[in-house]
C-alpha positions as CSV (number, residue, x, y, z in Angstrom):
1,X,-16.2,0.3,-15.3
2,X,-20.0,0.4,-14.8
3,X,-21.4,3.6,-13.4
4,X,-23.6,3.4,-10.3
5,X,-25.5,5.6,-7.9
6,X,-25.6,4.7,-4.2
7,X,-28.7,5.3,-2.1
8,X,-29.1,5.0,1.7
9,X,-32.1,5.7,3.8
10,X,-31.2,6.4,7.5
11,X,-33.7,5.9,10.3
12,X,-34.6,9.1,12.1
13,X,-33.0,8.1,15.4
14,X,-30.0,6.2,14.0
15,X,-26.4,6.9,14.9
16,X,-24.8,9.4,12.5
17,X,-21.3,7.9,12.7
18,X,-22.6,4.4,12.1
19,X,-24.6,5.7,9.1
20,X,-21.4,7.2,7.6
21,X,-19.5,3.9,8.2
22,X,-22.2,1.9,6.4
23,X,-22.2,4.2,3.4
24,X,-18.5,4.1,3.2
25,X,-18.7,0.3,3.3
26,X,-21.2,0.3,0.5
27,X,-18.8,2.4,-1.6
28,X,-16.1,-0.3,-0.9
29,X,-18.5,-3.0,-2.0
30,X,-19.4,-1.2,-5.2
31,X,-15.7,-0.7,-6.0
32,X,-15.1,-4.4,-5.3
33,X,-17.9,-5.3,-7.7
34,X,-16.3,-3.1,-10.5
35,X,-18.6,-0.1,-10.3
36,X,-17.6,3.6,-10.5
37,X,-19.8,5.6,-8.0
38,X,-21.0,8.7,-9.9
39,X,-23.5,9.8,-7.3
40,X,-25.0,9.3,-3.9
41,X,-28.4,10.0,-2.3
42,X,-29.0,9.9,1.4
43,X,-32.4,10.5,3.1
44,X,-33.4,10.4,6.8
45,X,-37.0,9.2,7.2
46,X,-39.0,6.1,8.1
47,X,-39.2,3.6,5.2
48,X,-41.7,4.1,2.4
49,X,-43.4,0.8,1.6
50,X,-43.4,1.6,-2.1
51,X,-39.9,3.0,-2.7
52,X,-38.0,2.6,0.6
53,X,-37.1,6.3,0.2
54,X,-39.8,8.9,-0.3
55,X,-41.7,9.4,-3.6
56,X,-40.1,12.8,-4.1
57,X,-36.6,11.5,-3.4
58,X,-37.2,8.6,-5.8
59,X,-38.0,11.1,-8.6
60,X,-34.9,13.0,-7.7
61,X,-33.0,9.8,-8.0
62,X,-34.4,9.2,-11.4
63,X,-33.2,12.6,-12.6
64,X,-29.7,12.0,-11.2
65,X,-29.6,8.6,-12.9
66,X,-30.3,10.3,-16.3
67,X,-28.0,13.3,-15.6
68,X,-25.1,11.0,-14.6
69,X,-25.8,8.3,-17.2
70,X,-25.7,5.7,-14.4
71,X,-26.2,2.1,-15.4
72,X,-27.3,0.8,-11.9
73,X,-28.8,2.0,-8.6
74,X,-27.5,0.3,-5.5
75,X,-29.4,0.6,-2.2
76,X,-27.8,0.0,1.2
77,X,-31.2,-0.9,2.6
78,X,-32.8,-4.3,1.9
79,X,-35.5,-3.9,-0.8
80,X,-38.7,-5.8,-1.2
81,X,-39.6,-7.1,-4.7
82,X,-42.3,-4.4,-5.0
83,X,-39.8,-1.6,-4.1
84,X,-37.3,-2.9,-6.7
85,X,-40.1,-2.9,-9.3
86,X,-41.3,0.6,-8.5
87,X,-37.8,2.1,-8.3
88,X,-36.8,0.3,-11.6
89,X,-39.9,1.7,-13.3
90,X,-39.2,5.2,-12.0
91,X,-35.4,5.2,-12.8
92,X,-35.6,3.0,-15.9
93,X,-32.4,1.3,-14.6
94,X,-31.6,-1.9,-12.8
95,X,-32.0,-1.5,-9.0
96,X,-30.4,-3.8,-6.4
97,X,-29.7,-3.8,-2.7
98,X,-26.5,-4.5,-0.7
99,X,-27.1,-8.2,-0.5
100,X,-27.6,-8.6,-4.2
101,X,-24.4,-6.6,-4.7
102,X,-22.5,-9.0,-2.4
103,X,-23.9,-11.9,-4.4
104,X,-22.6,-10.2,-7.6
105,X,-19.1,-10.1,-6.0
106,X,-19.3,-13.7,-4.8
107,X,-20.4,-14.8,-8.3
108,X,-17.3,-13.3,-9.9
109,X,-15.0,-14.7,-7.2
110,X,-16.4,-18.3,-7.2
111,X,-13.8,-20.5,-9.0
112,X,-14.5,-24.0,-7.5
113,X,-17.6,-26.2,-7.9
114,X,-18.3,-25.9,-4.2
115,X,-18.1,-22.1,-4.1
116,X,-20.3,-21.8,-7.2
117,X,-22.9,-24.1,-5.6
118,X,-22.7,-21.9,-2.4
119,X,-23.3,-18.7,-4.5
120,X,-26.2,-20.3,-6.3
121,X,-27.7,-21.5,-3.0
122,X,-27.4,-18.0,-1.5
123,X,-29.1,-16.5,-4.7
124,X,-31.9,-19.0,-4.5
125,X,-32.4,-18.5,-0.8
126,X,-32.7,-14.7,-1.5
127,X,-35.1,-15.3,-4.4
128,X,-37.4,-17.9,-2.8
129,X,-39.5,-15.6,-0.6
130,X,-39.8,-13.2,-3.5
131,X,-40.6,-15.8,-6.1
132,X,-44.4,-15.3,-6.1
133,X,-44.1,-11.5,-6.1
134,X,-41.7,-11.6,-9.1
135,X,-43.9,-13.8,-11.2
136,X,-47.0,-11.7,-10.3
137,X,-45.2,-8.5,-11.4
138,X,-43.8,-9.9,-14.6
139,X,-47.1,-11.6,-15.6
140,X,-49.6,-9.1,-14.3
141,X,-50.6,-7.9,-17.7
142,X,-51.3,-11.5,-18.8
143,X,-53.6,-12.5,-15.9
144,X,-57.2,-13.1,-16.8
145,X,-58.2,-12.2,-13.2
146,X,-57.0,-11.6,-9.7
147,X,-54.5,-14.3,-8.6
148,X,-55.0,-15.9,-12.0
149,X,-51.4,-17.0,-12.1
150,X,-51.5,-18.8,-8.8
151,X,-50.7,-22.2,-10.3
152,X,-47.7,-20.9,-12.3
153,X,-46.4,-19.0,-9.3
154,X,-46.6,-22.0,-7.0
155,X,-44.8,-24.2,-9.6
156,X,-42.0,-21.7,-10.0
157,X,-41.5,-21.5,-6.2
158,X,-41.5,-25.2,-5.9
159,X,-38.8,-25.4,-8.7
160,X,-36.7,-23.1,-6.6
161,X,-37.2,-25.2,-3.4
162,X,-36.3,-28.3,-5.3
163,X,-33.1,-26.8,-6.6
164,X,-32.2,-25.5,-3.1
165,X,-32.6,-29.0,-1.7
166,X,-30.5,-30.6,-4.4
167,X,-27.7,-28.1,-3.8
168,X,-27.9,-28.6,0.0
169,X,-27.6,-32.3,-0.4
170,X,-24.5,-32.0,-2.7
171,X,-22.9,-29.5,-0.3
172,X,-23.6,-31.8,2.7
173,X,-21.9,-34.7,0.9
174,X,-18.9,-32.5,0.2
175,X,-18.8,-31.5,3.8
176,X,-18.7,-35.1,5.0
177,X,-15.6,-35.6,2.8
178,X,-14.0,-32.5,4.3
179,X,-14.8,-33.7,7.8
180,X,-13.0,-37.0,7.0
181,X,-10.0,-35.1,5.7
182,X,-10.0,-32.9,8.9
183,X,-10.0,-36.0,11.1
184,X,-7.2,-37.5,9.1
185,X,-5.1,-34.4,9.5
186,X,-5.7,-34.4,13.2
187,X,-4.6,-38.0,13.3
188,X,-1.5,-37.1,11.5
189,X,-0.7,-34.5,14.1
190,X,-1.7,-31.4,12.3
191,X,-3.3,-28.6,14.3
192,X,-5.9,-26.6,12.4
193,X,-5.7,-22.9,12.5
194,X,-8.0,-20.5,10.6
195,X,-7.7,-16.8,9.8
196,X,-10.9,-15.0,10.4
197,X,-12.1,-11.4,10.6
198,X,-13.9,-8.6,8.9
199,X,-13.5,-8.4,5.1
200,X,-10.4,-6.5,3.9
201,X,-8.6,-6.7,7.3
202,X,-5.5,-8.1,5.7
203,X,-6.0,-11.8,6.2
204,X,-4.6,-12.8,2.9
205,X,-1.6,-10.6,3.2
206,X,-0.9,-12.2,6.6
207,X,-1.5,-15.7,5.2
208,X,1.1,-15.0,2.5
209,X,3.6,-13.7,5.0
210,X,3.3,-16.7,7.3
211,X,3.4,-19.4,4.6
212,X,5.5,-17.5,2.1
213,X,3.1,-17.9,-0.8
214,X,1.3,-15.6,-3.1
215,X,-2.5,-15.9,-2.6
216,X,-4.3,-13.0,-4.4
217,X,-4.3,-9.8,-2.4
218,X,-6.2,-6.7,-3.5
219,X,-7.4,-3.6,-1.7
220,X,-11.0,-4.7,-2.0
221,X,-13.6,-6.7,-0.1
222,X,-14.1,-10.5,-0.4
223,X,-10.9,-11.2,-2.4
224,X,-10.9,-14.6,-0.6
225,X,-14.0,-16.7,-1.3
226,X,-12.5,-20.1,-1.7
227,X,-10.6,-21.2,1.5
228,X,-6.9,-21.8,0.9
229,X,-4.9,-24.2,3.2
230,X,-1.2,-24.5,3.6
231,X,1.2,-26.1,6.1
232,X,3.1,-23.9,8.6
233,X,5.8,-24.8,11.1
234,X,5.1,-23.2,14.5
235,X,8.1,-23.8,16.7
236,X,8.3,-27.5,15.6
237,X,4.5,-28.0,15.5
238,X,2.9,-28.8,12.2
239,X,0.0,-26.5,11.6
240,X,-2.5,-26.3,8.7
241,X,-3.4,-22.6,8.2
242,X,-6.5,-21.7,6.3
243,X,-7.4,-18.3,4.8
244,X,-11.2,-17.8,4.9
245,X,-13.9,-15.6,3.6
246,X,-14.3,-12.3,5.5
247,X,-17.3,-11.2,7.6
248,X,-19.5,-8.3,7.0
249,X,-22.2,-6.5,9.0
250,X,-25.9,-7.6,8.9
251,X,-25.4,-10.6,6.7
252,X,-28.8,-12.2,6.4
253,X,-29.3,-15.8,7.7
254,X,-29.8,-17.2,4.2
255,X,-26.3,-16.0,3.2
256,X,-24.7,-17.3,6.3
257,X,-26.4,-20.7,5.8
258,X,-25.3,-20.9,2.2
259,X,-21.7,-20.4,3.2
260,X,-21.9,-22.6,6.3
261,X,-19.4,-25.2,4.9
262,X,-16.9,-22.4,4.3
263,X,-17.4,-21.0,7.8
264,X,-16.8,-24.5,9.1
265,X,-13.2,-23.9,8.3
266,X,-13.3,-21.4,11.2
267,X,-15.8,-23.3,13.4
268,X,-13.8,-26.6,13.3
269,X,-10.3,-25.0,13.9
270,X,-8.2,-25.6,17.0
271,X,-7.2,-21.9,17.0
272,X,-8.7,-18.9,15.3
273,X,-6.5,-15.9,14.4
274,X,-9.0,-13.0,14.5
275,X,-7.4,-10.3,12.2
276,X,-8.3,-6.6,12.6
277,X,-7.1,-3.6,10.7
278,X,-5.5,-1.6,13.5
279,X,-5.1,1.5,11.3
280,X,-8.8,2.1,11.2
281,X,-10.5,4.4,13.8
282,X,-11.1,2.7,17.2
283,X,-14.9,2.9,16.8
284,X,-14.7,1.2,13.4
285,X,-12.5,-1.6,14.8
286,X,-14.9,-2.0,17.7
287,X,-17.9,-2.4,15.4
288,X,-16.1,-4.9,13.2
289,X,-14.9,-6.9,16.1
290,X,-18.5,-7.1,17.4
291,X,-19.6,-8.4,13.9
292,X,-16.8,-11.0,14.0
293,X,-17.8,-12.2,17.5
294,X,-21.5,-12.3,16.7
295,X,-20.8,-14.4,13.6
296,X,-18.6,-16.9,15.5
297,X,-20.0,-16.8,19.0
298,X,-22.3,-19.8,19.0
299,X,-19.8,-22.1,17.3
300,X,-16.6,-21.0,19.1
301,X,-17.3,-21.4,22.8
302,X,-14.4,-23.7,23.3
303,X,-12.0,-22.6,20.6
304,X,-8.9,-20.6,21.4
305,X,-8.8,-17.1,19.8
306,X,-5.7,-15.0,19.1
307,X,-6.5,-11.4,18.1
308,X,-4.1,-10.1,15.4
309,X,-3.8,-6.3,15.3
310,X,-2.6,-6.0,11.7
311,X,-1.3,-3.0,9.6
312,X,0.7,-1.6,12.6
313,X,3.1,0.0,10.2
314,X,0.4,2.6,9.4
315,X,0.1,4.2,12.9
316,X,2.3,5.3,15.8
317,X,3.1,3.2,18.8
318,X,1.0,5.5,21.0
319,X,-2.0,5.1,18.7
320,X,-1.6,1.3,18.6
321,X,-1.3,1.1,22.4
322,X,-4.5,3.2,22.8
323,X,-6.4,1.0,20.4
324,X,-5.3,-2.3,22.1
325,X,-6.1,-0.9,25.5
326,X,-9.5,0.4,24.6
327,X,-10.5,-2.8,22.7
328,X,-9.0,-5.3,25.1
329,X,-12.4,-6.7,26.2
330,X,-13.1,-7.7,22.6
331,X,-9.6,-8.8,21.7
332,X,-8.4,-11.9,23.6
333,X,-4.7,-12.7,23.4
334,X,-3.7,-9.7,21.3
335,X,-0.6,-9.6,19.1
336,X,0.5,-6.6,17.0
337,X,1.9,-7.3,13.6
338,X,2.5,-5.8,10.2
339,X,1.9,-8.5,7.6
340,X,3.3,-6.3,4.9
341,X,6.7,-5.6,6.6
342,X,6.9,-8.9,8.7
343,X,7.2,-7.1,12.0
344,X,5.6,-9.1,14.9
345,X,5.3,-12.4,13.0
346,X,7.7,-14.2,15.3
347,X,5.7,-13.0,18.3
348,X,2.5,-14.1,16.6
349,X,4.0,-17.6,16.1
350,X,5.0,-17.7,19.8
351,X,1.5,-16.8,20.9
352,X,-0.1,-19.2,18.5
353,X,2.2,-22.0,19.8
354,X,0.9,-21.4,23.4
355,X,-2.7,-22.0,22.3
356,X,-2.3,-25.1,20.1
357,X,-3.8,-28.3,21.5
358,X,-1.5,-29.6,24.2
359,X,0.8,-32.5,23.5
360,X,2.2,-34.7,26.2
361,X,5.9,-34.2,27.0
362,X,8.1,-37.1,28.2
363,X,11.7,-38.2,28.6
364,X,12.4,-41.5,27.0
365,X,15.3,-43.8,26.3
366,X,15.7,-45.8,23.1
367,X,18.3,-48.4,22.2
368,X,21.4,-47.2,20.4
369,X,20.8,-49.5,17.4
370,X,19.6,-49.3,13.8
371,X,16.0,-49.8,15.0
372,X,16.4,-47.1,17.7
373,X,17.9,-44.7,15.2
374,X,15.0,-45.4,12.8
375,X,12.5,-44.7,15.6
376,X,14.4,-41.5,16.5
377,X,14.1,-40.2,13.0
378,X,10.4,-40.9,13.1
379,X,10.0,-39.0,16.3
380,X,11.7,-36.0,14.8
381,X,9.2,-36.1,12.0
382,X,6.1,-36.7,14.1
383,X,6.8,-34.7,17.3
384,X,8.9,-32.0,18.8
385,X,12.3,-33.2,20.1
386,X,13.4,-30.6,22.6
387,X,16.7,-32.3,23.3
388,X,18.6,-35.5,22.5
389,X,21.8,-37.1,23.8
390,X,23.7,-40.2,22.7
391,X,25.4,-42.5,25.1
392,X,24.7,-46.1,26.0
393,X,21.2,-45.2,24.8
394,X,19.4,-42.4,22.9
395,X,17.8,-40.1,25.5
396,X,15.1,-37.9,24.1
397,X,13.0,-35.1,25.6
398,X,9.9,-35.5,23.4
399,X,6.7,-33.6,23.0
400,X,4.0,-35.2,20.8
401,X,0.4,-36.2,20.4
402,X,-0.9,-39.2,22.2
403,X,-0.5,-41.7,19.4
404,X,3.2,-40.9,18.9
405,X,3.9,-41.0,22.7
406,X,2.2,-44.4,23.0
407,X,4.1,-45.8,20.1
408,X,7.4,-44.5,21.5
409,X,6.7,-46.0,24.9
410,X,5.7,-49.3,23.4
411,X,8.9,-49.4,21.4
412,X,11.0,-48.5,24.4
413,X,9.3,-51.2,26.6
414,X,9.6,-53.8,23.9
415,X,13.3,-53.1,23.8
416,X,13.6,-53.1,27.6
417,X,14.4,-49.5,27.9
418,X,11.8,-48.8,30.5
419,X,11.0,-50.6,33.7
């Protein structure tokens, strides 16, 4: 594994506990990207415009890089192009920030054409405001005079803009196709349910437990980059369940925009299962729930949310009750489960069933004939038959979407089974 040193500058009045959580998350991200962390440097001060950390601390970092034979330096703080250049010159190693690290992870996890386009778009969106500075730095020795490379810099930036526009057009076209597919699924009676939540909350494990499949699960961040959809029966209702990319704190707008079509799997769902790792400390859960709500808030005003307190097998009932009580204001419709052991999954399906889009429920009589039996078989397939009895007619207690109800009524009327 590649050897890396992590660096974090804390603001003088920042919360100590939050700083610790952010550094811990940076460690997890580095691990997910395949790095071995061989050193850490933390400094509390206001940002230095040249190095982000102070000049003396940057020189200390350079010594640690050499002593630990580190291959890369990873900052938690966003870095400007000039800061990256100065730090790289001082340390003689590649220097990146948290967002570049996330892009590295995304690039290794992207397996479909769409996800690769999204990663490239995010990289270009990150690069665009820095394009001029990058070219200035790389070419400064070749310039005949101040701003002598202006034409070349502007050309490079325009090339980046053009590529961004082409990728956006292609992704938009793909999204139109997916919208058509969503509408078709709704017309066929499928409710759309999305798993959402902070990265590494156990969404993929829960997905596997519900649909009895084997989507890749690892104890690392962003294992799910390409959404996976499977059918699920929820007390007779046909549901399409989608596992989605996890959230993370302080994602910049350019990264959210790049993965907008992936997030639409959440935004266009009928119900969102918001998954949290209940084994984490309450303050950590609270912070991650806030990130999830902030990410989804504008788009999910009318969408039903069920909060899934996962990994309950890792704490006592008393600890679980305390967390669910303390976090109730951020956790609508809470359900406690262990995706690993299967405890609570039946209760989760019951809660999910309550929040699916409502279907009309009617009692209807069909003729006891070959046509009536054929219609009955179709109703079993397309709706939920709560009870059925056979006598002079076929009497059915049916719950279904509007299209099915209307067709059943028309059939019964045509065969003189209704007034």
